[in-house]
DRENNU-628067 format. One line per 3 residues: number of its first residue (from 1); for each residue z, x negated, y negated of N, C-alpha, C. Coordinates in nm, 2 decimals, always signed. Example, Ala and Ser with C-alpha at 12.3 -4.5 7.8 and 13.67 -1.06 7.14 Angstrom:
2
1	+0.78/-1.32/+0.57/+0.78/-1.23/+0.45/+0.78/-1.32/+0.33; +0.71/-1.28/+0.22/+0.71/-1.37/+0.11/+0.79/-1.29/+0.00
//
This chain:
130
1	+1.76/-0.86/-0.84/+1.65/-0.71/-0.83/+1.57/-0.74/-0.89; +1.55/-0.78/-1.00/+1.43/-0.82/-1.12/+1.33/-0.88/-1.06; +1.39/-1.03/-0.99/+1.27/-1.11/-0.94/+1.19/-1.03/-0.81
4	+1.28/-0.97/-0.74/+1.22/-0.88/-0.59/+1.12/-0.77/-0.69; +1.16/-0.70/-0.75/+1.07/-0.62/-0.85/+0.92/-0.71/-0.86; +0.96/-0.80/-0.93/+0.82/-0.88/-0.98/+0.76/-0.93/-0.85
7	+0.83/-0.99/-0.76/+0.74/-1.02/-0.65/+0.66/-0.90/-0.56; +0.75/-0.78/-0.57/+0.71/-0.66/-0.50/+0.58/-0.61/-0.58; +0.58/-0.63/-0.71/+0.44/-0.59/-0.81/+0.32/-0.69/-0.76
10	+0.37/-0.82/-0.76/+0.29/-0.92/-0.72/+0.18/-0.90/-0.60; +0.28/-0.86/-0.51/+0.23/-0.81/-0.37/+0.14/-0.73/-0.38; +0.20/-0.60/-0.45/+0.14/-0.49/-0.48/+0.01/-0.50/-0.54
13	-0.01/-0.59/-0.65/-0.16/-0.62/-0.70/-0.25/-0.68/-0.61; -0.19/-0.77/-0.55/-0.28/-0.83/-0.45/-0.33/-0.72/-0.33; -0.23/-0.63/-0.30/-0.27/-0.51/-0.23/-0.38/-0.44/-0.29
16	-0.36/-0.38/-0.41/-0.43/-0.31/-0.48/-0.60/-0.35/-0.45; -0.60/-0.50/-0.50/-0.72/-0.55/-0.48/-0.79/-0.55/-0.34; -0.69/-0.59/-0.23/-0.78/-0.57/-0.11/-0.81/-0.43/-0.07
19	-0.74/-0.30/-0.15/-0.76/-0.18/-0.11/-0.88/-0.12/-0.18; -0.89/-0.20/-0.32/-1.01/-0.17/-0.38/-1.15/-0.23/-0.33; -1.14/-0.35/-0.28/-1.25/-0.41/-0.23/-1.31/-0.35/-0.10
22	-1.20/-0.32/+0.00/-1.24/-0.22/+0.12/-1.28/-0.10/+0.09; -1.22/-0.04/-0.01/-1.28/+0.09/-0.05/-1.41/+0.09/-0.12; -1.43/+0.02/-0.20/-1.57/-0.01/-0.26/-1.67/-0.06/-0.15
25	-1.66/-0.15/-0.04/-1.73/-0.17/+0.07/-1.77/-0.06/+0.13; -1.65/+0.02/+0.18/-1.71/+0.13/+0.26/-1.76/+0.27/+0.21; -1.70/+0.31/+0.08/-1.79/+0.39/+0.04/-1.89/+0.39/-0.06
28	-1.91/+0.25/-0.10/-2.04/+0.20/-0.17/-2.12/+0.18/-0.08; -2.17/+0.04/-0.03/-2.29/-0.01/+0.01/-2.28/+0.04/+0.19; -2.18/+0.10/+0.23/-2.18/+0.15/+0.39/-2.19/+0.30/+0.37
31	-2.15/+0.38/+0.25/-2.15/+0.50/+0.25/-2.08/+0.58/+0.31; -1.97/+0.54/+0.37/-1.84/+0.62/+0.43/-1.79/+0.73/+0.32; -1.77/+0.83/+0.34/-1.72/+0.92/+0.26/-1.57/+0.88/+0.19
34	-1.57/+0.92/+0.07/-1.46/+0.84/-0.02/-1.30/+0.85/+0.05; -1.29/+0.99/+0.14/-1.14/+1.01/+0.17/-1.14/+0.96/+0.31; -1.23/+0.91/+0.39/-1.23/+0.83/+0.51/-1.22/+0.67/+0.46
37	-1.28/+0.65/+0.37/-1.27/+0.50/+0.31/-1.16/+0.49/+0.25; -1.11/+0.58/+0.19/-0.97/+0.59/+0.14/-0.87/+0.53/+0.24; -0.86/+0.62/+0.36/-0.76/+0.60/+0.45/-0.77/+0.48/+0.50
40	-0.89/+0.42/+0.54/-0.88/+0.29/+0.59/-0.84/+0.16/+0.51; -0.88/+0.19/+0.40/-0.84/+0.09/+0.27/-0.68/+0.10/+0.27; -0.65/+0.21/+0.27/-0.49/+0.17/+0.28/-0.40/+0.15/+0.38
43	-0.48/+0.15/+0.50/-0.41/+0.10/+0.60/-0.41/-0.04/+0.60; -0.52/-0.12/+0.58/-0.53/-0.24/+0.55/-0.45/-0.29/+0.47; -0.46/-0.21/+0.37/-0.36/-0.26/+0.22/-0.22/-0.28/+0.27
46	-0.18/-0.15/+0.36/-0.03/-0.16/+0.39/+0.01/-0.28/+0.48; -0.08/-0.30/+0.57/-0.05/-0.42/+0.66/-0.06/-0.54/+0.56; -0.13/-0.58/+0.49/-0.15/-0.68/+0.39/-0.01/-0.68/+0.32
49	+0.03/-0.58/+0.24/+0.14/-0.56/+0.19/+0.26/-0.59/+0.28; +0.26/-0.55/+0.39/+0.43/-0.55/+0.50/+0.42/-0.71/+0.52; +0.33/-0.78/+0.55/+0.33/-0.93/+0.58/+0.35/-1.03/+0.46
52	+0.33/-1.00/+0.32/+0.39/-1.07/+0.23/+0.49/-1.03/+0.20; +0.54/-0.91/+0.19/+0.68/-0.84/+0.15/+0.77/-0.91/+0.28; +0.75/-0.90/+0.38/+0.82/-0.97/+0.46/+0.87/-1.14/+0.47
55	+0.72/-1.19/+0.44/+0.73/-1.34/+0.39/+0.81/-1.41/+0.29; +0.78/-1.28/+0.17/+0.81/-1.32/+0.03/+0.88/-1.25/-0.06; +0.87/-1.14/-0.06/+0.94/-1.04/-0.14/+1.09/-1.01/-0.10
58	+1.09/-0.99/+0.03/+1.23/-0.98/+0.12/+1.25/-1.08/+0.22; +1.20/-1.21/+0.17/+1.23/-1.33/+0.27/+1.37/-1.35/+0.30; +1.37/-1.40/+0.42/+1.54/-1.43/+0.45/+1.51/-1.60/+0.46
61	+1.61/-1.66/+0.50/+1.63/-1.82/+0.58/+1.56/-1.77/+0.70; +1.50/-1.89/+0.77/+1.43/-1.86/+0.89/+1.28/-1.82/+0.89; +1.23/-1.79/+1.00/+1.09/-1.72/+1.02/+1.11/-1.59/+1.03
64	+1.07/-1.51/+0.95/+1.08/-1.37/+0.93/+1.00/-1.30/+1.04; +0.90/-1.38/+1.05/+0.79/-1.31/+1.17/+0.85/-1.32/+1.28; +0.94/-1.40/+1.32/+1.03/-1.40/+1.46/+1.17/-1.31/+1.45
67	+1.16/-1.26/+1.34/+1.29/-1.19/+1.34/+1.29/-1.07/+1.45; +1.40/-1.04/+1.51/+1.39/-0.94/+1.64/+1.34/-0.82/+1.58; +1.37/-0.78/+1.45/+1.36/-0.67/+1.40/+1.20/-0.63/+1.32
70	+1.12/-0.72/+1.31/+1.02/-0.72/+1.26/+0.92/-0.61/+1.31; +0.91/-0.57/+1.43/+0.83/-0.44/+1.49/+0.88/-0.31/+1.43; +1.02/-0.32/+1.42/+1.09/-0.17/+1.34/+1.08/-0.17/+1.21
73	+1.07/-0.30/+1.15/+1.05/-0.32/+0.99/+0.90/-0.27/+0.98; +0.80/-0.33/+1.07/+0.66/-0.26/+1.06/+0.63/-0.11/+1.04; +0.72/-0.08/+1.17/+0.67/+0.08/+1.16/+0.75/+0.16/+1.06
76	+0.88/+0.10/+1.03/+0.94/+0.17/+0.92/+0.86/+0.17/+0.79; +0.79/+0.03/+0.75/+0.72/+0.02/+0.63/+0.58/+0.13/+0.64; +0.54/+0.14/+0.77/+0.43/+0.25/+0.77/+0.48/+0.37/+0.81
79	+0.60/+0.41/+0.82/+0.66/+0.53/+0.81/+0.69/+0.57/+0.66; +0.70/+0.50/+0.59/+0.78/+0.49/+0.45/+0.66/+0.46/+0.35; +0.64/+0.33/+0.29/+0.55/+0.32/+0.24/+0.40/+0.34/+0.26
82	+0.34/+0.34/+0.40/+0.23/+0.37/+0.44/+0.20/+0.51/+0.41; +0.31/+0.60/+0.47/+0.29/+0.75/+0.48/+0.30/+0.78/+0.32; +0.38/+0.73/+0.26/+0.35/+0.76/+0.11/+0.24/+0.74/+0.03
85	+0.17/+0.64/+0.05/+0.05/+0.56/+0.00/-0.06/+0.66/+0.05; -0.07/+0.67/+0.21/-0.17/+0.76/+0.30/-0.14/+0.92/+0.24; -0.04/+0.99/+0.23/-0.07/+1.12/+0.20/-0.07/+1.15/+0.02
88	-0.02/+1.05/-0.05/+0.01/+1.08/-0.18/-0.17/+1.05/-0.22; -0.21/+0.94/-0.18/-0.35/+0.93/-0.22/-0.45/+1.04/-0.16; -0.42/+1.07/-0.03/-0.53/+1.16/+0.03/-0.52/+1.31/+0.00
91	-0.38/+1.33/-0.09/-0.37/+1.44/-0.17/-0.42/+1.45/-0.32; -0.41/+1.34/-0.38/-0.44/+1.31/-0.52/-0.61/+1.28/-0.52; -0.64/+1.21/-0.44/-0.79/+1.17/-0.48/-0.89/+1.29/-0.46
94	-0.88/+1.39/-0.37/-0.95/+1.52/-0.42/-0.97/+1.58/-0.54; -0.84/+1.56/-0.60/-0.80/+1.62/-0.75/-0.87/+1.50/-0.85; -0.84/+1.40/-0.84/-0.91/+1.29/-0.92/-1.07/+1.29/-0.90
97	-1.12/+1.27/-0.79/-1.26/+1.20/-0.75/-1.32/+1.35/-0.75; -1.26/+1.45/-0.64/-1.35/+1.57/-0.62/-1.35/+1.65/-0.75; -1.22/+1.69/-0.79/-1.23/+1.82/-0.91/-1.24/+1.75/-1.04
100	-1.22/+1.64/-1.08/-1.21/+1.60/-1.20/-1.31/+1.49/-1.23; -1.38/+1.45/-1.13/-1.51/+1.38/-1.12/-1.47/+1.24/-1.17; -1.36/+1.21/-1.13/-1.36/+1.06/-1.18/-1.40/+0.96/-1.06
103	-1.45/+0.85/-1.10/-1.51/+0.73/-1.00/-1.42/+0.75/-0.90; -1.45/+0.73/-0.76/-1.36/+0.71/-0.66/-1.25/+0.57/-0.70; -1.31/+0.45/-0.74/-1.23/+0.35/-0.74/-1.11/+0.37/-0.86
106	-1.15/+0.42/-0.98/-1.03/+0.46/-1.09/-0.95/+0.58/-1.06; -0.99/+0.66/-0.96/-0.90/+0.77/-0.90/-0.81/+0.70/-0.79; -0.87/+0.61/-0.71/-0.77/+0.54/-0.63/-0.68/+0.46/-0.71
109	-0.69/+0.41/-0.81/-0.60/+0.35/-0.90/-0.50/+0.42/-0.93; -0.54/+0.55/-1.00/-0.45/+0.65/-1.06/-0.36/+0.67/-0.93; -0.40/+0.70/-0.78/-0.32/+0.75/-0.66/-0.24/+0.64/-0.66
112	-0.28/+0.53/-0.68/-0.16/+0.39/-0.65/-0.07/+0.41/-0.74; -0.11/+0.44/-0.87/-0.01/+0.41/-0.96/+0.10/+0.55/-0.95; +0.07/+0.64/-0.90/+0.17/+0.76/-0.88/+0.24/+0.75/-0.74
115	+0.19/+0.66/-0.67/+0.29/+0.62/-0.55/+0.39/+0.48/-0.56; +0.34/+0.44/-0.65/+0.39/+0.27/-0.65/+0.54/+0.28/-0.66; +0.62/+0.34/-0.74/+0.75/+0.31/-0.76/+0.82/+0.39/-0.66
118	+0.76/+0.50/-0.61/+0.84/+0.58/-0.45/+0.83/+0.44/-0.35; +0.73/+0.36/-0.36/+0.68/+0.28/-0.23/+0.83/+0.18/-0.28; +0.84/+0.11/-0.37/+0.93/+0.03/-0.42/+1.06/+0.04/-0.38
121	+1.13/+0.18/-0.42/+1.24/+0.24/-0.39/+1.27/+0.24/-0.22; +1.17/+0.27/-0.16/+1.17/+0.32/-0.02/+1.19/+0.14/+0.07; +1.12/+0.06/+0.01/+1.13/-0.07/+0.05/+1.25/-0.16/+0.05
124	+1.31/-0.13/-0.13/+1.44/-0.18/-0.16/+1.56/-0.13/-0.06; +1.55/+0.01/-0.07/+1.68/+0.09/-0.03/+1.70/+0.12/+0.12; +1.56/+0.11/+0.19/+1.57/+0.16/+0.30/+1.51/+0.03/+0.42
127	+1.38/+0.00/+0.41/+1.28/-0.06/+0.50/+1.37/-0.23/+0.52; +1.37/-0.30/+0.38/+1.41/-0.43/+0.39/+1.53/-0.47/+0.36; +1.62/-0.35/+0.36/+1.78/-0.39/+0.32/+1.86/-0.43/+0.44
130	+1.94/-0.56/+0.38/+2.02/-0.62/+0.48/+2.09/-0.53/+0.58
//
């Protein structure tokens, strides 16, 4: 479980980078409102993380992408991790960025930190369990 947790965090760190780049592009140069940009960035990050968790964090022998349960796992990942990330971030971003006036990128990092442990437990105990 320790190695899985390390893999989970590696994928999560890459997902954070993806999410922050997308958020920066949308909310910065493209001028999209930070909450809309946050929702889009989270979805892209969730898809990124699902793919890498499937292929590496919770990989099994054979091709995980040909697993007959891959679409169920993707839906479960969205319903679990995606929903936690989306609802948690969209609830926390107005507090951090709106009320406390923290820059939207730092506010997003704080929201990610608040939802990360819950997401690991959902992945390990529900979505990717054998």
